C-alpha positions as a Markdown table, in Angstrom:
| # | Residue | x | y | z |
|---|---|---|---|---|
| 1 | Met | 0.3 | 8.0 | 10.8 |
| 2 | Asn | 3.7 | 6.6 | 9.9 |
| 3 | Lys | 5.5 | 7.4 | 6.7 |
| 4 | Trp | 6.6 | 5.4 | 3.7 |
| 5 | Thr | 10.2 | 4.3 | 4.0 |
| 6 | Glu | 12.4 | 3.6 | 1.0 |
| 7 | Gln | 14.5 | 0.5 | 1.7 |
| 8 | Asn | 16.2 | -2.1 | -0.5 |
| 9 | Asn | 14.6 | -0.6 | -3.7 |
| 10 | Arg | 11.1 | -0.7 | -2.2 |
| 11 | Leu | 8.7 | 1.7 | -0.6 |
| 12 | Ile | 7.4 | 0.0 | 2.6 |
| 13 | Lys | 4.8 | 0.8 | 5.1 |
| 14 | Leu | 2.9 | -1.0 | 7.9 |
| 15 | Phe | -0.8 | -0.1 | 8.4 |
| 16 | Glu | -2.7 | -1.0 | 11.5 |
| 17 | Phe | -6.5 | -1.0 | 11.9 |
| 18 | Lys | -9.1 | -1.6 | 14.6 |
| 19 | Asn | -9.8 | -5.2 | 13.5 |
| 20 | Phe | -9.5 | -7.7 | 10.6 |
| 21 | Glu | -12.7 | -6.5 | 9.0 |
| 22 | Lys | -11.3 | -2.9 | 8.7 |
| 23 | Ala | -7.9 | -4.2 | 7.4 |
| 24 | Phe | -9.6 | -6.3 | 4.8 |
| 25 | Ala | -11.9 | -3.5 | 3.7 |
| 26 | Phe | -8.7 | -1.3 | 3.3 |
| 27 | Met | -7.1 | -4.0 | 1.2 |
| 28 | Thr | -10.2 | -4.3 | -1.0 |
| 29 | Ala | -10.2 | -0.5 | -1.6 |
| 30 | Val | -6.4 | -0.6 | -2.4 |
| 31 | Ala | -6.9 | -3.5 | -4.8 |
| 32 | Ser | -9.4 | -1.5 | -6.8 |
| 33 | Val | -7.2 | 1.5 | -7.1 |
| 34 | Ala | -4.1 | -0.6 | -7.9 |
| 35 | Glu | -5.9 | -2.4 | -10.6 |
| 36 | Lys | -7.0 | 0.9 | -12.2 |
| 37 | Met | -3.4 | 2.2 | -12.0 |
| 38 | Asp | -2.1 | -1.2 | -13.4 |
| 39 | His | 0.4 | -1.2 | -10.5 |
| 40 | His | 0.1 | -3.9 | -7.9 |
| 41 | Pro | 1.6 | -4.0 | -4.4 |
| 42 | Thr | 3.3 | -6.9 | -2.7 |
| 43 | Trp | 1.5 | -7.2 | 0.7 |
| 44 | Thr | 0.7 | -9.4 | 3.6 |
| 45 | Asn | -2.1 | -9.3 | 6.1 |
| 46 | Ser | -2.2 | -10.6 | 9.7 |
| 47 | Trp | -5.4 | -9.8 | 11.6 |
| 48 | Asn | -5.4 | -6.0 | 11.8 |
| 49 | Lys | -2.1 | -5.3 | 10.1 |
| 50 | Val | -1.3 | -4.8 | 6.4 |
| 51 | Tyr | 2.3 | -4.6 | 5.3 |
| 52 | Ile | 2.8 | -3.2 | 1.8 |
| 53 | Glu | 5.9 | -3.1 | -0.4 |
| 54 | Leu | 6.0 | -1.1 | -3.7 |
| 55 | Asn | 8.4 | -1.1 | -6.5 |
| 56 | Thr | 8.3 | -1.2 | -10.3 |
| 57 | His | 9.2 | -4.5 | -11.8 |
| 58 | Ser | 9.4 | -3.2 | -15.4 |
| 59 | Thr | 12.3 | -1.0 | -14.3 |
| 60 | Gly | 14.2 | -3.8 | -12.7 |
| 61 | Gly | 12.6 | -3.4 | -9.3 |
| 62 | Asn | 13.4 | 0.2 | -8.6 |
| 63 | Val | 11.2 | 2.7 | -6.9 |
| 64 | Thr | 9.6 | 5.1 | -9.5 |
| 65 | Glu | 7.0 | 7.8 | -9.6 |
| 66 | Lys | 4.5 | 5.1 | -10.2 |
| 67 | Asp | 5.2 | 3.7 | -6.8 |
| 68 | Trp | 5.0 | 7.2 | -5.1 |
| 69 | Ala | 1.7 | 7.8 | -6.9 |
| 70 | Leu | 0.2 | 4.5 | -5.6 |
| 71 | Ala | 1.6 | 5.2 | -2.1 |
| 72 | Gln | -0.2 | 8.5 | -2.1 |
| 73 | Ala | -3.4 | 6.9 | -3.2 |
| 74 | Ile | -3.0 | 4.2 | -0.5 |
| 75 | Asp | -2.5 | 6.9 | 2.1 |
| 76 | Lys | -5.7 | 8.6 | 1.0 |
| 77 | Ile | -7.6 | 5.3 | 1.4 |
| 78 | Glu | -6.1 | 4.9 | 4.8 |
| 79 | Asn | -7.2 | 8.4 | 5.8 |
| 80 | Glu | -10.7 | 7.7 | 4.6 |
| 81 | Ser | -10.8 | 4.3 | 6.4 |
| 82 | Asn | -9.7 | 5.8 | 9.7 |
| 83 | Gly | -11.5 | 9.1 | 9.3 |
C-alpha cells in the first residue's frame, strides 16, 4: 500500500483495484464517509484507478487535520475493499 504524499498544499494518493467495479465500489464507500464528515475529496477515476486529492478549502486550500482524518478513513475503506 502506498502512502499519502503532501504536495502543493494537497494530500495525494493513487489507489489501484482489480477492476472498475471494485474501484467504483471504493468510491461509493468513500463518498458516504466524506459526506458524513462534510469534507469532500477532489478525485478522478480511470478504469481500476482512483486518484484522490485532499485539502481544506475553508482554510485557503491548506492541508489540515480534517484532511488527515479523511485520509485515514479512506485508507480503512481501501483495506476493507482489498481485504
